[in-house]
C-alpha positions as YAML, in Angstrom:
chain: A
units: angstrom
residues:
- id: 1
  name: SER
  ca: [-11.51, 6.04, 6.38]
- id: 2
  name: ASP
  ca: [-9.51, 5.71, 3.16]
- id: 3
  name: GLU
  ca: [-8.61, 2.03, 3.67]
- id: 4
  name: PHE
  ca: [-10.47, -1.15, 2.81]
- id: 5
  name: ARG
  ca: [-9.72, -4.79, 3.53]
- id: 6
  name: SER
  ca: [-9.68, -7.53, 0.94]
- id: 7
  name: PHE
  ca: [-12.21, -10.35, 1.35]
- id: 8
  name: HIS
  ca: [-9.90, -12.99, -0.07]
- id: 9
  name: GLU
  ca: [-6.25, -12.00, 0.36]
- id: 10
  name: ARG
  ca: [-4.58, -12.82, 3.67]
- id: 11
  name: VAL
  ca: [-1.20, -11.57, 4.80]
- id: 12
  name: ILE
  ca: [1.19, -12.01, 7.70]
- id: 13
  name: GLU
  ca: [2.28, -8.60, 8.98]
- id: 14
  name: ILE
  ca: [5.47, -7.95, 10.98]
- id: 15
  name: GLU
  ca: [5.82, -4.57, 12.68]
- id: 16
  name: LYS
  ca: [8.44, -3.28, 15.07]
- id: 17
  name: VAL
  ca: [7.04, -1.54, 18.15]
- id: 18
  name: GLN
  ca: [8.30, 2.05, 18.04]
- id: 19
  name: THR
  ca: [9.25, 3.76, 21.30]
- id: 20
  name: ASP
  ca: [9.01, 7.17, 19.62]
- id: 21
  name: ASP
  ca: [5.41, 8.18, 18.91]
- id: 22
  name: LYS
  ca: [6.57, 10.39, 16.02]
- id: 23
  name: ALA
  ca: [8.47, 7.57, 14.29]
- id: 24
  name: LYS
  ca: [7.11, 6.40, 10.94]
- id: 25
  name: ARG
  ca: [5.43, 2.99, 10.96]
- id: 26
  name: SER
  ca: [6.99, 0.29, 8.84]
- id: 27
  name: VAL
  ca: [5.30, -3.06, 8.22]
- id: 28
  name: LEU
  ca: [6.70, -6.10, 6.43]
- id: 29
  name: VAL
  ca: [4.04, -8.14, 4.62]
- id: 30
  name: ILE
  ca: [4.06, -11.80, 3.53]
- id: 31
  name: GLY
  ca: [1.33, -12.69, 1.01]
- id: 32
  name: ASP
  ca: [-0.72, -15.86, 1.50]
- id: 33
  name: ASP
  ca: [0.56, -17.30, -1.78]
- id: 34
  name: LYS
  ca: [3.85, -17.84, 0.06]
- id: 35
  name: TYR
  ca: [2.46, -20.03, 2.88]
- id: 36
  name: ARG
  ca: [-1.02, -21.41, 2.14]
- id: 37
  name: ASP
  ca: [0.50, -24.67, 0.86]
- id: 38
  name: LEU
  ca: [2.17, -25.36, 4.24]
- id: 39
  name: ALA
  ca: [0.17, -28.32, 5.51]
- id: 40
  name: PRO
  ca: [1.17, -30.04, 8.79]
- id: 41
  name: GLY
  ca: [4.71, -31.33, 8.48]
- id: 42
  name: LYS
  ca: [5.73, -28.65, 6.00]
- id: 43
  name: GLY
  ca: [7.38, -25.33, 6.86]
- id: 44
  name: ARG
  ca: [8.98, -22.37, 5.15]
- id: 45
  name: THR
  ca: [11.40, -19.80, 6.57]
- id: 46
  name: PHE
  ca: [11.18, -16.11, 5.71]
- id: 47
  name: LYS
  ca: [14.15, -13.77, 6.15]
- id: 48
  name: HIS
  ca: [14.67, -10.03, 5.87]
- id: 49
  name: GLU
  ca: [17.81, -7.99, 6.40]
- id: 50
  name: SER
  ca: [16.01, -5.51, 8.68]
- id: 51
  name: LEU
  ca: [14.84, -8.22, 11.10]
- id: 52
  name: PRO
  ca: [17.00, -9.69, 13.89]
- id: 53
  name: PHE
  ca: [15.19, -13.02, 13.50]
- id: 54
  name: ASP
  ca: [13.99, -15.52, 10.92]
- id: 55
  name: LEU
  ca: [10.31, -16.43, 10.77]
- id: 56
  name: MET
  ca: [9.14, -19.96, 9.99]
- id: 57
  name: ILE
  ca: [5.49, -20.64, 9.11]
- id: 58
  name: THR
  ca: [4.02, -24.13, 9.36]
- id: 59
  name: ASN
  ca: [0.76, -26.03, 9.94]
- id: 60
  name: TRP
  ca: [-1.44, -23.58, 8.00]
- id: 61
  name: LYS
  ca: [-5.19, -24.30, 7.96]
- id: 62
  name: GLN
  ca: [-7.76, -22.50, 5.84]
- id: 63
  name: HIS
  ca: [-10.52, -22.41, 8.51]
- id: 64
  name: ALA
  ca: [-9.58, -23.15, 12.09]
- id: 65
  name: GLN
  ca: [-9.58, -22.00, 15.69]
- id: 66
  name: PRO
  ca: [-7.14, -22.41, 18.60]
- id: 67
  name: LYS
  ca: [-8.33, -24.95, 21.15]
- id: 68
  name: ARG
  ca: [-6.95, -25.75, 24.59]
- id: 69
  name: ASP
  ca: [-5.13, -29.06, 24.73]
- id: 70
  name: ALA
  ca: [-6.47, -31.72, 27.06]
- id: 71
  name: GLY
  ca: [-3.16, -33.58, 26.96]
- id: 72
  name: GLY
  ca: [-1.30, -35.94, 24.66]
- id: 73
  name: ARG
  ca: [-0.88, -33.84, 21.50]
- id: 74
  name: THR
  ca: [2.54, -33.07, 20.03]
- id: 75
  name: ASP
  ca: [1.59, -29.89, 18.14]
- id: 76
  name: VAL
  ca: [0.70, -27.81, 21.21]
- id: 77
  name: VAL
  ca: [1.87, -24.19, 21.47]
- id: 78
  name: ASP
  ca: [1.46, -22.49, 24.87]
- id: 79
  name: GLY
  ca: [-1.24, -24.98, 25.82]
- id: 80
  name: TYR
  ca: [-3.23, -24.63, 22.58]
- id: 81
  name: TYR
  ca: [-3.37, -26.37, 19.21]
- id: 82
  name: ILE
  ca: [-5.00, -25.46, 15.89]
- id: 83
  name: GLN
  ca: [-8.28, -27.30, 15.36]
- id: 84
  name: GLU
  ca: [-9.52, -27.38, 11.77]
- id: 85
  name: VAL
  ca: [-13.15, -26.32, 11.30]
- id: 86
  name: THR
  ca: [-15.44, -27.26, 8.42]
- id: 87
  name: THR
  ca: [-15.76, -24.74, 5.59]
- id: 88
  name: LEU
  ca: [-19.45, -25.68, 5.07]
- id: 89
  name: ASP
  ca: [-22.46, -24.12, 6.75]
- id: 90
  name: ASP
  ca: [-25.42, -25.98, 8.30]
- id: 91
  name: SER
  ca: [-27.05, -26.46, 4.88]
- id: 92
  name: GLY
  ca: [-23.89, -27.95, 3.37]
- id: 93
  name: ALA
  ca: [-23.06, -24.90, 1.24]
- id: 94
  name: ALA
  ca: [-19.56, -23.45, 1.24]
- id: 95
  name: LEU
  ca: [-19.02, -20.57, 3.60]
- id: 96
  name: PRO
  ca: [-18.09, -17.22, 2.01]
- id: 97
  name: ASP
  ca: [-14.35, -16.70, 1.95]
- id: 98
  name: GLU
  ca: [-14.62, -13.61, 4.15]
- id: 99
  name: GLN
  ca: [-16.13, -15.74, 6.96]
- id: 100
  name: LEU
  ca: [-13.21, -18.17, 7.04]
- id: 101
  name: ALA
  ca: [-10.58, -17.72, 9.76]
- id: 102
  name: SER
  ca: [-7.23, -19.20, 8.80]
- id: 103
  name: ALA
  ca: [-4.53, -20.03, 11.32]
- id: 104
  name: CYS
  ca: [-0.92, -21.20, 11.37]
- id: 105
  name: VAL
  ca: [2.02, -21.80, 13.68]
- id: 106
  name: ALA
  ca: [4.83, -19.22, 13.65]
- id: 107
  name: ILE
  ca: [8.36, -19.86, 14.92]
- id: 108
  name: VAL
  ca: [10.71, -16.93, 15.52]
- id: 109
  name: LYS
  ca: [14.42, -17.80, 15.62]
- id: 110
  name: ASP
  ca: [16.91, -15.23, 16.90]
- id: 111
  name: LYS
  ca: [19.69, -14.79, 14.31]
- id: 112
  name: LYS
  ca: [22.36, -14.30, 17.00]
- id: 113
  name: SER
  ca: [21.48, -16.69, 19.79]
- id: 114
  name: GLY
  ca: [19.38, -19.22, 17.88]
- id: 115
  name: GLU
  ca: [16.68, -19.00, 20.58]
- id: 116
  name: GLU
  ca: [13.21, -19.92, 19.34]
- id: 117
  name: GLN
  ca: [9.76, -18.62, 20.25]
- id: 118
  name: LYS
  ca: [6.55, -20.30, 19.09]
- id: 119
  name: GLY
  ca: [3.11, -18.80, 18.67]
- id: 120
  name: ILE
  ca: [-0.23, -19.34, 16.93]
- id: 121
  name: LEU
  ca: [-1.39, -16.77, 14.38]
- id: 122
  name: TRP
  ca: [-5.18, -16.62, 13.95]
- id: 123
  name: GLU
  ca: [-7.28, -14.16, 11.96]
- id: 124
  name: PHE
  ca: [-9.79, -13.61, 14.76]
- id: 125
  name: ALA
  ca: [-7.15, -13.06, 17.46]
- id: 126
  name: ALA
  ca: [-7.90, -10.09, 19.72]
- id: 127
  name: ALA
  ca: [-4.32, -8.79, 19.41]
- id: 128
  name: PRO
  ca: [-1.14, -9.53, 17.43]
- id: 129
  name: TRP
  ca: [1.40, -12.02, 18.73]
- id: 130
  name: THR
  ca: [4.15, -10.06, 20.51]
- id: 131
  name: VAL
  ca: [7.73, -11.32, 20.49]
- id: 132
  name: THR
  ca: [10.80, -9.81, 22.15]
- id: 133
  name: VAL
  ca: [14.17, -10.13, 20.40]
- id: 134
  name: GLY
  ca: [17.01, -8.38, 22.17]
- id: 135
  name: ALA
  ca: [15.78, -5.00, 23.34]
- id: 136
  name: ASP
  ca: [13.08, -4.71, 20.66]
- id: 137
  name: LYS
  ca: [9.49, -5.92, 20.50]
- id: 138
  name: TYR
  ca: [7.71, -7.00, 17.31]
- id: 139
  name: LEU
  ca: [4.03, -7.53, 16.51]
- id: 140
  name: ILE
  ca: [3.19, -10.45, 14.20]
- id: 141
  name: SER
  ca: [-0.36, -10.95, 12.98]
- id: 142
  name: LEU
  ca: [-2.42, -12.81, 10.39]
- id: 143
  name: ASP
  ca: [-4.96, -10.51, 8.77]
- id: 144
  name: HIS
  ca: [-6.69, -9.51, 5.55]
- id: 145
  name: ARG
  ca: [-4.65, -7.36, 3.18]
- id: 146
  name: SER
  ca: [-5.44, -3.63, 3.36]
- id: 147
  name: TYR
  ca: [-5.57, -1.24, 0.41]
- id: 148
  name: LYS
  ca: [-5.66, 2.54, 0.17]
- id: 149
  name: LEU
  ca: [-8.42, 4.35, -1.70]
- id: 150
  name: PRO
  ca: [-7.74, 7.57, -3.64]
- id: 151
  name: PHE
  ca: [-10.47, 9.16, -1.49]
- id: 152
  name: ALA
  ca: [-11.88, 8.81, 2.04]
- id: 153
  name: ILE
  ca: [-15.44, 8.07, 3.17]
- id: 154
  name: ARG
  ca: [-16.83, 9.56, 6.39]
- id: 155
  name: LEU
  ca: [-20.11, 8.17, 7.76]
- id: 156
  name: ASP
  ca: [-22.44, 11.01, 8.80]
- id: 157
  name: GLU
  ca: [-25.82, 9.35, 9.29]
- id: 158
  name: THR
  ca: [-27.48, 5.94, 8.89]
- id: 159
  name: GLU
  ca: [-31.11, 5.04, 8.28]
- id: 160
  name: GLN
  ca: [-32.94, 1.71, 8.35]
- id: 161
  name: GLU
  ca: [-36.34, 0.93, 6.86]
- id: 162
  name: LYS
  ca: [-38.21, -2.24, 7.85]
- id: 163
  name: HIS
  ca: [-41.14, -4.04, 6.28]
- id: 164
  name: PRO
  ca: [-44.35, -3.03, 8.06]
- id: 165
  name: GLY
  ca: [-45.12, -5.22, 11.09]
- id: 166
  name: THR
  ca: [-41.85, -7.17, 10.84]
- id: 167
  name: GLU
  ca: [-38.20, -6.87, 11.82]
- id: 168
  name: ARG
  ca: [-37.05, -7.67, 8.27]
- id: 169
  name: ALA
  ca: [-34.89, -4.99, 6.74]
- id: 170
  name: ARG
  ca: [-36.30, -3.26, 3.69]
- id: 171
  name: ARG
  ca: [-33.56, -0.73, 2.99]
- id: 172
  name: PHE
  ca: [-30.31, 0.49, 4.54]
- id: 173
  name: THR
  ca: [-29.15, 4.01, 3.74]
- id: 174
  name: SER
  ca: [-25.93, 5.76, 4.69]
- id: 175
  name: LYS
  ca: [-25.34, 9.48, 4.30]
- id: 176
  name: VAL
  ca: [-21.60, 9.95, 3.84]
- id: 177
  name: THR
  ca: [-19.03, 12.57, 2.97]
- id: 178
  name: LYS
  ca: [-16.58, 11.74, 0.20]
- id: 179
  name: ILE
  ca: [-13.26, 13.45, 0.90]
- id: 180
  name: THR
  ca: [-10.65, 13.99, -1.80]
- id: 181
  name: GLY
  ca: [-7.80, 16.16, -0.54]
- id: 182
  name: ASP
  ca: [-9.43, 19.35, 0.77]
- id: 183
  name: HIS
  ca: [-12.63, 18.80, -1.22]
- id: 184
  name: GLU
  ca: [-15.69, 17.36, 0.56]
- id: 185
  name: GLU
  ca: [-18.81, 16.10, -1.20]
- id: 186
  name: LYS
  ca: [-22.04, 14.86, 0.39]
- id: 187
  name: ARG
  ca: [-23.23, 11.54, -1.05]
- id: 188
  name: VAL
  ca: [-25.84, 8.88, -0.27]
- id: 189
  name: ILE
  ca: [-25.19, 5.13, -0.36]
- id: 190
  name: THR
  ca: [-28.12, 2.74, -0.28]
- id: 191
  name: MET
  ca: [-28.83, -0.83, -1.32]
- id: 192
  name: ASN
  ca: [-27.91, -1.36, -5.01]
- id: 193
  name: GLU
  ca: [-27.15, 2.36, -5.34]
- id: 194
  name: PRO
  ca: [-23.41, 2.75, -4.67]
- id: 195
  name: VAL
  ca: [-21.15, 5.76, -4.76]
- id: 196
  name: ARG
  ca: [-18.90, 5.53, -7.84]
- id: 197
  name: SER
  ca: [-15.63, 7.40, -8.15]
- id: 198
  name: GLU
  ca: [-12.24, 6.95, -9.83]
- id: 199
  name: GLY
  ca: [-12.91, 3.36, -10.91]
- id: 200
  name: TYR
  ca: [-14.25, 2.25, -7.52]
- id: 201
  name: ALA
  ca: [-17.80, 1.56, -6.35]
- id: 202
  name: VAL
  ca: [-18.74, 1.79, -2.65]
- id: 203
  name: PHE
  ca: [-21.73, -0.46, -1.86]
- id: 204
  name: GLN
  ca: [-23.82, -0.68, 1.30]
- id: 205
  name: GLN
  ca: [-23.06, -4.17, 2.64]
- id: 206
  name: THR
  ca: [-23.96, -4.39, 6.35]
- id: 207
  name: PHE
  ca: [-25.84, -2.38, 8.94]
- id: 208
  name: ASP
  ca: [-25.95, -2.58, 12.73]
- id: 209
  name: ASP
  ca: [-28.40, -0.48, 14.73]
- id: 210
  name: GLY
  ca: [-26.33, -1.08, 17.85]
- id: 211
  name: THR
  ca: [-28.20, -4.11, 19.19]
- id: 212
  name: ARG
  ca: [-26.05, -6.77, 17.54]
- id: 213
  name: SER
  ca: [-22.78, -5.30, 18.79]
- id: 214
  name: GLY
  ca: [-24.31, -4.22, 22.11]
- id: 215
  name: SER
  ca: [-22.71, -0.78, 21.79]
- id: 216
  name: GLY
  ca: [-25.89, 1.15, 21.01]
- id: 217
  name: VAL
  ca: [-24.02, 2.88, 18.19]
- id: 218
  name: LYS
  ca: [-25.29, 2.61, 14.62]
- id: 219
  name: ARG
  ca: [-22.73, 1.29, 12.14]
- id: 220
  name: SER
  ca: [-22.55, 0.78, 8.39]
- id: 221
  name: GLY
  ca: [-20.25, -1.62, 6.57]
- id: 222
  name: PHE
  ca: [-19.26, -0.88, 2.99]
- id: 223
  name: GLN
  ca: [-18.01, -3.16, 0.23]
- id: 224
  name: ILE
  ca: [-15.46, -1.73, -2.20]
- id: 225
  name: VAL
  ca: [-15.46, -2.98, -5.78]
- id: 226
  name: GLU
  ca: [-12.78, -1.94, -8.25]
- id: 227
  name: ASN
  ca: [-14.27, -1.65, -11.72]
- id: 228
  name: PRO
  ca: [-11.92, -0.34, -14.45]
- id: 229
  name: SER
  ca: [-14.71, -0.73, -17.00]
- id: 230
  name: ASP
  ca: [-17.07, 1.52, -15.03]
- id: 231
  name: HIS
  ca: [-17.15, 4.12, -17.84]
- id: 232
  name: TRP
  ca: [-17.41, 1.69, -20.73]
- id: 233
  name: PRO
  ca: [-21.22, 2.11, -21.09]
- id: 234
  name: LEU
  ca: [-20.74, 5.90, -21.32]
- id: 235
  name: ILE
  ca: [-17.96, 5.51, -23.90]
- id: 236
  name: SER
  ca: [-20.14, 3.11, -25.91]
- id: 237
  name: CYS
  ca: [-23.02, 5.60, -25.87]
- id: 238
  name: ILE
  ca: [-20.70, 8.39, -27.07]
- id: 239
  name: ILE
  ca: [-19.43, 6.22, -29.96]
- id: 240
  name: VAL
  ca: [-23.00, 5.33, -31.01]
- id: 241
  name: ALA
  ca: [-24.07, 9.00, -30.72]
- id: 242
  name: GLU
  ca: [-21.14, 10.11, -32.89]
- id: 243
  name: GLY
  ca: [-22.04, 7.51, -35.51]
- id: 244
  name: LEU
  ca: [-25.65, 8.71, -35.62]
- id: 245
  name: LEU
  ca: [-24.50, 12.33, -35.71]
- id: 246
  name: LEU
  ca: [-22.13, 11.58, -38.61]
- id: 247
  name: HIS
  ca: [-24.94, 9.90, -40.55]
- id: 248
  name: PHE
  ca: [-27.33, 12.81, -39.91]
- id: 249
  name: LEU
  ca: [-24.76, 15.44, -40.91]
- id: 250
  name: MET
  ca: [-23.89, 13.60, -44.16]
- id: 251
  name: MET
  ca: [-27.59, 13.45, -45.07]
- id: 252
  name: LEU
  ca: [-27.90, 17.15, -44.23]
- id: 253
  name: ALA
  ca: [-24.82, 17.96, -46.37]
- id: 254
  name: ARG
  ca: [-26.31, 16.18, -49.37]
- id: 255
  name: PHE
  ca: [-29.56, 18.07, -48.86]
- id: 256
  name: ILE
  ca: [-27.86, 21.49, -48.80]
- id: 257
  name: LYS
  ca: [-25.48, 20.34, -51.57]
- id: 258
  name: VAL
  ca: [-22.08, 20.63, -49.91]
- id: 259
  name: GLU
  ca: [-19.20, 18.14, -49.60]
- id: 260
  name: PRO
  ca: [-20.61, 15.54, -47.14]
- id: 261
  name: TRP
  ca: [-17.37, 14.30, -45.56]
- id: 262
  name: LYS
  ca: [-15.77, 17.72, -45.04]
- id: 263
  name: PHE
  ca: [-19.00, 19.20, -43.69]
- id: 264
  name: ALA
  ca: [-19.77, 16.27, -41.33]
- id: 265
  name: LEU
  ca: [-16.23, 15.73, -40.01]
- id: 266
  name: GLY
  ca: [-15.69, 19.47, -39.49]
- id: 267
  name: LEU
  ca: [-18.82, 19.79, -37.35]
- id: 268
  name: ILE
  ca: [-18.03, 16.61, -35.42]
- id: 269
  name: LEU
  ca: [-14.50, 17.82, -34.63]
- id: 270
  name: ALA
  ca: [-15.90, 21.14, -33.44]
- id: 271
  name: PHE
  ca: [-18.50, 19.33, -31.31]
- id: 272
  name: ASN
  ca: [-15.86, 17.04, -29.77]
- id: 273
  name: ALA
  ca: [-13.60, 19.98, -28.97]
- id: 274
  name: ALA
  ca: [-16.46, 21.83, -27.26]
- id: 275
  name: PHE
  ca: [-17.45, 18.68, -25.33]
- id: 276
  name: ALA
  ca: [-13.86, 18.05, -24.18]
- id: 277
  name: LEU
  ca: [-13.52, 21.68, -23.05]
- id: 278
  name: ALA
  ca: [-16.78, 21.47, -21.09]
- id: 279
  name: MET
  ca: [-15.74, 18.23, -19.37]
- id: 280
  name: TRP
  ca: [-12.32, 19.71, -18.52]
- id: 281
  name: LYS
  ca: [-13.99, 22.73, -16.91]
- id: 282
  name: LEU
  ca: [-16.38, 20.52, -14.93]
- id: 283
  name: LEU
  ca: [-13.66, 18.18, -13.66]
...
């Protein structure tokens, strides 16, 4: 895959169901900064010229789950309401953001007829909420924002090492293929030893030998970290090396009795040109 999902950014996605399999997919996205302040009693309407309806979002909760109504509530949608869940674990520590499941109420209002449809959007829903407006169907979902990588990762093989005599994991290893265009490169990802490329680092995060999911299929989960400063240590080492080389060449120039600055800078420029040419050929 060449896509990864953000741990922290949530979005509401609106997609028209295409009747033609060859038609290009088009998805409208609403960032969570536009609706995460919508506590019960507050709502905000979102409009787009390509949609035959307006979408109102209300009653957003950071960590919640739909629960069947036993009767008497006024915020029920199709027999369910949004029950807020604590964001703390059993020890009282805050749950990681990626384990939270936000939810909200969505109201679709037909621009022509004014007819309204209500639904609950929940991150852990098995399928998007489907609404029909006129002759068209739309899928509306609450999910984590997806990003494209400049390369794809294909999982080829997984390995798991355990501590002797226990079921505790010692090391997870994934043998992958990094695909950039038509070029394929075999790489290995293991704990604390990521694959680094083009400012991104791909870490081994989770592993399932098939027992947890019940599928019997081994799976690896990867964490993507964007690190623009990934090459800073290399650049720093090059700067230090050039400083030491300059000092050495100036001492050598004085020893052989030639102009130190011209001699040192000339050799350094020649060295840098050769180094740049070698790197260009390698890349």
